[in-house]
N, C-alpha and C positions, 0 to 999 in steps of 0.2 A: 676504371672501365669495368663493365659487367663481367666479361670473361678474360680480362687481362689485356695488356698492351699489344700482344701478338695476334689478337682476334682480327680477322679480315672479313669483308663482306662476302667474298667467294666461299667462305666456310659455311655460310648460312642460307644462301639462296640457291634454289634449283636452277634458275635461269636469270641472267641479267641481260637487259636489252637496252639499246640506245641507237638513236638516229643522229646523223651528222656529227657534231662535236660530242654528242652523247655516245656515239659509236666508239669514238676514241677513248672516252672515259671508261666504257665497258671493257675495252681491250686492256687498258692500263690496270684495271682492278682484277683482271683474270689471267693475265700473262704470267707464267712462272718465271721467277728470277733465278737462273742457275747459280748465281753468286750468293744466294741467300737460301739455300736448301730448297729451291723451287717453290718458295712461298711467293705470294703475289708481288708483282713488280712495284706496285704502288699501294699504299694504304689510302683510305678515303681522305685522311687529313692532309695528304701530300698533294692532292689535286689542285687546290687553290694556288699553291706555290708554283706548280708547273705552268699554269696559265698566266700568272703574274710575270713569270720570267720570259715565256716564249711568245705570248700574244703580240707584243709590240714588234716582234720580228716576223711573225706570220702576216700581220696586218700593219705594215709600216705606214706611218702617218705623214702626209704631205702638208706641212704647215706654212708653205709659201703663199703669198697673196694670189698666186695663179692656180691654187689647188682646185677650186671649183671647175675651172675650164679644163684643167688637166684630167680630172676625174671624168668629165663628160666625154673627152676624147677617148679615154680608155674604155668607157662604157660602149662607145660606138665601134671600137676596133678590136676588142677582146676582153677577157676577164680583167677585173680591177686589180687583181694580184696574180703574180706568176705561180704561186704555190711552192716555189723551190725550197724555201726554208721549212715549210710544213712537211713536205715530202722527206726532207733530210732528217728532221728531228723524229718523225714517226718511224722511219726505217732504223734510225739509231736506237730508239727506245725499244721497239718491238722485235727487232732483229729478224731471225728466220722462223719465228714462231708461227705455226699454222693453226687453222681453225680448230682442228681436232685436239690440240694440245692445251686449250684453256683449262683452268683449274675448276671451273664449273661451266655449265652450259651457257652459251651466249646466243643471242639472236640480233643480227645487225641488218636492217633493211637498206637497200640501195635501189637505184633505178637505172636500167639499161636503156640508153637512148637509141641504140641501134635497133634493138628489138621492140622498143616502146613497151616495156613491161617491167614490173618490179622484180628484183632479184634479192631473195632473202638468204642471207648467210646464217645458217642455223647449225648448232652442234648436233641437233637431232637429225637433220636432213643429211648431213655429211656422211653419216653411217650408210645411207642408201645411195648417195650420189657423190662419189669421190672427187668428181670434177669441181665440186664446191669447196674443196679443201685448200683454199687459197691462203696466201700469207696474210696474217692479220694486218700488216702494214698496208697491203694493197686494198684490203676491205675498208680500212679506216680512211685512206686517201680518197677512195671512191665515194663513201657515204658522206664525206664532208665537202665534196666538190659542189658547193652552192652555185647555181647558175648566176652569171654576171659577176660573181665574186672570185671564184677559183676555177681553174680549167678542169674539164672532164678528164677521167682517168681510164686508160686502157691497159689491160694486162691479159695474160692467158694462164690456164692451168693445164696440167697433163696428169692423167691417172696412170695406174700401173700397167695398163695395156697400151699406153701411148696415145690414148684418145685426148685430143686437145679441145679446150673450150675457151672461147674469147669472151671478154667482158668489156663493155664500153659504158662506164658508170658515171652518174652524177648523184648529187645529194639525195640520201634516202628520204629526206623530208618531202620530196616530191610525191612519194608513195605513202609514207607513214611518218608524218612529223611527230606523232605520238605513237610509239610502237607497242604500247601496252597490249592492245588487242591482238597483235601479231604474236607476242610472247605467249599470251593465254592460248591462242590457237595452236601454237607449236606444242605446248604442254598437253592440250586436249588430244591432239593427234597421237602423241606418244602414249597417252593413256589408252586410246582406242586400239593401238597396236599391241596392247597387253604388256607394256613395260613393267617389269617387277619393281622398279623404283617407285611406282605410283600405286601399286596394289594396296587396298581394294577401292581406290577412288574411281568414281564415274566421271566421264568427260564434262558433264554439266553440274557436277557437285561443287558449286562455287563456295559453299560454306567451308570447304576444305582448302580453298585457295587463300593465300595471303598476298595481296598485291600492294606494293608501294610504288606510286607513280610520281615522279619529280619533274615538274616543268621548268623551263628556263625563263619564264616571265613573258608577259605580253603588255601591249599598250592599249588594250581594249577600252579601258575606262577613259583614255585620253580622247576617244572619238575623233581620231586624227584626220580621216578622209571623208568629209561631207560630200553628198552627191553633187551639189552645185560646183564643187571644185573638180571632182572626177569627170563631170560632164564635159569639161573643156580639155581633158587630156587626150593627146594622141599617143603614139608609141613611146616617145621620150617621157611623157608625163607618167605613164604607167610604170616606166622603168626607173625613174629617178625623181624623188620628191622629198625634200626636207631630210636629207641624209638617209633615206630609206628607198626601198624598191617596192612600191605599193602592190604590184602584181604578185610578187613572191610573198609579201606579207599576207595578202588576202588568202591565197590558196593554202599556205602552210598553217595559218590560224584556223581556217575552216577544217582542214584535215585533223588537226589536233583536237579541236572542240568536238567534232563528230564522234571521235573515239571516247572522249570523256563522257559525252551525253549517253552513249551506248552503255559504257561500263557502269555509270551511276544508275541507270535505269535497270539494268540486269541485276546488279547486286542488291538493289532495293527491292525489286520484285521477288527475288529469292530469299529475302530477309537476311541478307549477308552484308549489310552496309559496312559493318565494322571490319570486314575483310578487305575493303578497298579504301586505301588512303591516298588521296591526290593532294599534293602540295604544289601550289602555283600562285604566283603574284600577278594579277591582271591589272595592276595600277602603275606600271612603269610608264615613264614619260621622258621626253628629251633624249639626251645622249645615252642614258643607261638602257634605253630600249633599242639602241642601234646594234646591228650585227657586228660591226667592224671598227668602231671607234676604240682603239686600243691604247689610249693615252694612260699614263700612270694614274692620273686623277680618276679617269672613268673606271678603270679596273678596280681601284680601291673602293670606289662608290658601289660597284657591283658586289663586292665582298660585303659591304655594309647592308645592301639590299637583302642578301642571303641571311645575314645575321639577324636582321630585323624580322624577316619572314618567320624565323623560328618562334618569335614572341607573339606572332599574330594567331588568332583563333583558327582552329581547324575549320575549313569551309568546304561546302559542297556546291556544285554548280546548280543554279536555279534553271530548271529545264524550260522555263518560260522566257526568261530574258538573257540567259547565257552567262550571267555574272555569278561570281563566287560569294556565298553568304555564310556567315557563321552557323555552325551546326551543334553548338552546345556540347562540345567534346574537349574543352580545354584548348591549350595552345598546340601548335605544330610540334614544338619541342617535347611537350608532355606526351603527345601521340607517338612520337618516335621512340621515346623511352619505353612506353608500353609495348610497342612493336618489338623493340630490342629484347625485352623480357620474354615475349612469346617465342622469338627466334632462339634465344639462349636455351629456354626450357626444351624446345623441340629438338635442338641439336643434341643436348645431353641425352634425351630419350633415344634418339636414333643411334647415337654412338654406342649405347648400351645394347640395342636390340637389332640393328641392321648391319649385315656384313658389308654393305656398300657405303654406309654412312652418308647416303644422299638425302636430300631434303625435299619434301613435298610442298614447297612454297614457291610461288611465282613472284619475282621482283622486277622492277623497272626503274632507269635513270633518264636520259636524255636528257639526255641531256641536254638527251639529249639531249642536259643541255640539248637544245633544239627541239623540244617537244612542248 
């Protein structure tokens, strides 16, 4: 490894952001572990093992002949999964850690269904709004509460004056399935406020940003929902079709793509294309494109998808047709190695010159998963 086995992502990025399961990954990478000198609770290499172990219990599979009928009844009467195991494991892993305690800045979007507006949990904003200083476990449970799959999550916070704020949250993907733009916006606001961590960067000086955006894959190339099929759907058709929820697929894919279109255009216009690396596989099909098929076979296939993605060429979105096309910059693995070298060099420079040791680089997962 470039900087040794103890190097962690939280050491290199100013901000890590994630929506839905990406919010959980964000928390896992930035939560301090008191049993390990307050180093990050998880290394990036540990994330796969976490999901391989716990996904089958978060999304238990019904393999009986009556499973389709059972799932339909669940869809009509409540969320497909009760979320109890997810809540348990998230609270067990993240403990009493609050937003202000992460090892680098984080930005985790959610959506408040009672107020019908996004709620962004940001390390930057919590300095000015103590009521956002929630438990990371509550934030993660909220941002991963995908409609129809997991129950909405309610909790409250209280500041030092006793002021109480309630939250009624569902999946952050409703507001920002790809939270890259929100993370850039949070950094830009911090620059505008005159933060010494970013001096002398200007808010629109994208050449000084370094953005890594990781998607969780899409089935865009499968062209799964033709109009003649959707034309016959009623409520149930839009909510359940071929192990998917078309209505959710549509608006989450649209949300994610619009952010990528914007970022790709802005970075290109400002001649900073190399500062924005988006890694996404839009060729998923079948069960690997499902949100919740957590069989051992499918999870192992997903790992293989990720490994194969490293060997694929760096691609950029074609703004005309929305598809990813090779951009003559080598493979994703080679691009990540180049980025690691940039981050390592920048960290060494800052460690020598900055009393804060903070990094003027914006980074993104999603993971959100789920972006």
